[in-house]
BAVEXPA-586545 format. One record per residue (C-alpha): z, y negated, x; residue in three letters; chain. Coordinates in Angstrom, 2 decimals, decimal comma, padded with zeros to 5 digits. Layout:
// residues N
+---------+---------+---------+-----+-------+
|      up |   north |    east | res | chain |
+---------+---------+---------+-----+-------+
|       Z |       Y |       X | ALA |     A |
...
+---------+---------+---------+-----+-------+
***
This chain:
// residues 147
+---------+---------+---------+-----+-------+
|      up |   north |    east | res | chain |
+---------+---------+---------+-----+-------+
|  126,21 | -205,05 |  080,76 | UNK |     A |
|  127,78 | -207,66 |  083,02 | UNK |     A |
|  131,22 | -208,49 |  084,41 | UNK |     A |
|  132,02 | -212,19 |  084,58 | UNK |     A |
|  135,03 | -214,40 |  085,19 | UNK |     A |
|  135,56 | -216,74 |  082,26 | UNK |     A |
|  136,34 | -220,35 |  083,05 | UNK |     A |
|  135,77 | -221,89 |  079,61 | UNK |     A |
|  137,94 | -220,10 |  077,09 | UNK |     A |
|  136,57 | -220,96 |  073,68 | UNK |     A |
|  138,35 | -220,22 |  070,41 | UNK |     A |
|  135,56 | -217,75 |  069,55 | UNK |     A |
|  135,95 | -215,89 |  072,84 | UNK |     A |
|  139,75 | -215,72 |  072,51 | UNK |     A |
|  139,33 | -214,35 |  068,96 | UNK |     A |
|  136,82 | -211,73 |  070,21 | UNK |     A |
|  139,11 | -210,69 |  073,06 | UNK |     A |
|  142,10 | -210,49 |  070,72 | UNK |     A |
|  140,05 | -208,10 |  068,60 | UNK |     A |
|  139,22 | -205,99 |  071,69 | UNK |     A |
|  142,95 | -206,01 |  072,54 | UNK |     A |
|  143,97 | -204,86 |  069,05 | UNK |     A |
|  141,39 | -202,06 |  068,83 | UNK |     A |
|  142,37 | -200,84 |  072,30 | UNK |     A |
|  146,11 | -200,97 |  071,61 | UNK |     A |
|  145,76 | -199,14 |  068,29 | UNK |     A |
|  143,91 | -196,36 |  070,16 | UNK |     A |
|  146,09 | -196,08 |  073,26 | UNK |     A |
|  149,58 | -197,37 |  072,39 | UNK |     A |
|  150,50 | -194,80 |  069,76 | UNK |     A |
|  154,20 | -195,44 |  070,36 | UNK |     A |
|  153,92 | -198,91 |  068,76 | UNK |     A |
|  154,26 | -199,39 |  065,00 | UNK |     A |
|  151,81 | -201,53 |  063,03 | UNK |     A |
|  154,40 | -204,28 |  062,68 | UNK |     A |
|  155,08 | -204,25 |  066,44 | UNK |     A |
|  151,35 | -204,55 |  067,16 | UNK |     A |
|  151,10 | -207,46 |  064,72 | UNK |     A |
|  154,10 | -209,15 |  066,36 | UNK |     A |
|  152,64 | -208,77 |  069,87 | UNK |     A |
|  149,19 | -209,89 |  068,67 | UNK |     A |
|  150,62 | -213,37 |  067,96 | UNK |     A |
|  151,10 | -213,86 |  071,73 | UNK |     A |
|  147,75 | -212,47 |  072,90 | UNK |     A |
|  145,79 | -215,76 |  072,63 | UNK |     A |
|  148,48 | -217,53 |  074,68 | UNK |     A |
|  148,34 | -214,80 |  077,34 | UNK |     A |
|  144,53 | -214,94 |  077,44 | UNK |     A |
|  144,54 | -218,71 |  077,82 | UNK |     A |
|  147,31 | -218,66 |  080,42 | UNK |     A |
|  146,09 | -215,97 |  082,82 | UNK |     A |
|  144,61 | -217,33 |  086,06 | UNK |     A |
|  141,65 | -214,94 |  086,27 | UNK |     A |
|  140,17 | -213,67 |  083,00 | UNK |     A |
|  137,37 | -211,18 |  083,67 | UNK |     A |
|  135,23 | -210,03 |  080,75 | UNK |     A |
|  132,64 | -207,30 |  080,40 | UNK |     A |
|  129,90 | -208,18 |  077,94 | UNK |     A |
|  127,15 | -206,12 |  076,40 | UNK |     A |
|  123,61 | -207,48 |  076,47 | UNK |     A |
|  124,31 | -209,28 |  073,17 | UNK |     A |
|  127,07 | -211,30 |  074,93 | UNK |     A |
|  129,71 | -209,51 |  072,86 | UNK |     A |
|  132,88 | -208,68 |  074,87 | UNK |     A |
|  133,67 | -204,97 |  075,13 | UNK |     A |
|  136,46 | -205,12 |  077,73 | UNK |     A |
|  138,58 | -207,55 |  079,71 | UNK |     A |
|  141,21 | -207,74 |  082,39 | UNK |     A |
|  143,57 | -210,45 |  083,51 | UNK |     A |
|  144,66 | -210,96 |  087,10 | UNK |     A |
|  147,53 | -213,10 |  088,37 | UNK |     A |
|  147,74 | -213,37 |  092,14 | UNK |     A |
|  147,09 | -209,75 |  093,21 | UNK |     A |
|  148,54 | -208,13 |  090,10 | UNK |     A |
|  146,59 | -206,63 |  087,22 | UNK |     A |
|  148,33 | -208,08 |  084,17 | UNK |     A |
|  146,08 | -206,68 |  081,45 | UNK |     A |
|  143,16 | -204,31 |  081,01 | UNK |     A |
|  141,77 | -203,47 |  077,58 | UNK |     A |
|  138,58 | -201,69 |  076,57 | UNK |     A |
|  137,16 | -201,18 |  073,08 | UNK |     A |
|  137,62 | -197,57 |  071,94 | UNK |     A |
|  133,83 | -197,09 |  071,66 | UNK |     A |
|  133,43 | -197,83 |  075,37 | UNK |     A |
|  136,32 | -195,72 |  076,71 | UNK |     A |
|  135,38 | -192,82 |  078,94 | UNK |     A |
|  132,12 | -194,38 |  080,16 | UNK |     A |
|  133,36 | -195,57 |  083,56 | UNK |     A |
|  133,96 | -199,16 |  082,48 | UNK |     A |
|  137,65 | -199,15 |  083,40 | UNK |     A |
|  136,78 | -197,84 |  086,85 | UNK |     A |
|  134,15 | -200,59 |  087,29 | UNK |     A |
|  136,62 | -203,27 |  086,21 | UNK |     A |
|  139,42 | -202,03 |  088,48 | UNK |     A |
|  137,04 | -201,75 |  091,42 | UNK |     A |
|  135,76 | -205,27 |  090,68 | UNK |     A |
|  139,37 | -206,47 |  090,61 | UNK |     A |
|  140,23 | -204,76 |  093,90 | UNK |     A |
|  137,06 | -206,06 |  095,60 | UNK |     A |
|  137,16 | -209,63 |  094,27 | UNK |     A |
|  140,83 | -210,37 |  093,52 | UNK |     A |
|  142,63 | -207,98 |  095,90 | UNK |     A |
|  144,47 | -206,25 |  093,03 | UNK |     A |
|  147,15 | -204,03 |  094,53 | UNK |     A |
|  149,83 | -203,86 |  091,82 | UNK |     A |
|  150,20 | -203,29 |  088,08 | UNK |     A |
|  152,63 | -202,14 |  085,41 | UNK |     A |
|  151,83 | -199,57 |  082,74 | UNK |     A |
|  153,74 | -198,25 |  079,74 | UNK |     A |
|  155,25 | -194,86 |  080,54 | UNK |     A |
|  154,36 | -193,82 |  076,99 | UNK |     A |
|  150,66 | -194,31 |  077,78 | UNK |     A |
|  150,07 | -191,24 |  080,02 | UNK |     A |
|  146,28 | -191,54 |  079,95 | UNK |     A |
|  146,50 | -195,03 |  081,47 | UNK |     A |
|  148,99 | -193,84 |  084,08 | UNK |     A |
|  146,67 | -190,97 |  085,01 | UNK |     A |
|  143,69 | -193,33 |  085,19 | UNK |     A |
|  145,51 | -195,69 |  087,56 | UNK |     A |
|  146,64 | -192,76 |  089,70 | UNK |     A |
|  143,01 | -191,62 |  089,86 | UNK |     A |
|  142,13 | -195,14 |  091,06 | UNK |     A |
|  144,66 | -194,84 |  093,91 | UNK |     A |
|  147,81 | -196,42 |  092,45 | UNK |     A |
|  151,23 | -194,77 |  092,78 | UNK |     A |
|  154,46 | -195,41 |  090,87 | UNK |     A |
|  157,11 | -197,17 |  092,96 | UNK |     A |
|  159,53 | -198,32 |  090,24 | UNK |     A |
|  160,49 | -197,58 |  086,63 | UNK |     A |
|  162,33 | -199,74 |  084,13 | UNK |     A |
|  163,91 | -198,68 |  080,84 | UNK |     A |
|  162,54 | -201,71 |  078,97 | UNK |     A |
|  159,31 | -203,68 |  078,94 | UNK |     A |
|  159,11 | -207,31 |  080,04 | UNK |     A |
|  160,09 | -208,47 |  076,52 | UNK |     A |
|  163,23 | -206,32 |  076,60 | UNK |     A |
|  161,89 | -203,72 |  074,16 | UNK |     A |
|  162,81 | -200,06 |  074,74 | UNK |     A |
|  159,42 | -199,12 |  076,22 | UNK |     A |
|  159,78 | -197,96 |  079,83 | UNK |     A |
|  157,38 | -199,48 |  082,33 | UNK |     A |
|  156,03 | -197,85 |  085,46 | UNK |     A |
|  155,24 | -200,25 |  088,29 | UNK |     A |
|  152,40 | -199,05 |  090,48 | UNK |     A |
|  151,02 | -200,10 |  093,88 | UNK |     A |
|  147,64 | -199,36 |  095,38 | UNK |     A |
|  147,83 | -197,00 |  098,33 | UNK |     A |
+---------+---------+---------+-----+-------+
***
């Protein structure tokens, strides 16, 4: 398994990462309906292509199993395939992000308590809450800073 920053974002890679995103979201974002997931999915390739730092974890077969996106010092996205959850991969990615990209801030859906707990375990604390997500949907966000 290796963690690499992706410079060349091929159509194949973006498709693979979109699949990782969808599997992860369907496992962790139980508050979203199927139609909402499908609507959001349309914007995932654009987000993947637009993020400054796209960091991917690959298995030995070069197949992506997780990724994160970093903009300045903020974690913008972190998704792991359901099969790989609970194996320490999220911790490795966050630590990689802190060590290499100085991540010190993130936002997480309030309705995803496992993610909130994970980030708290990694040293982040909530400093702000909003009633709506960044698209104006009624999904409260918790903004967290690294202590």
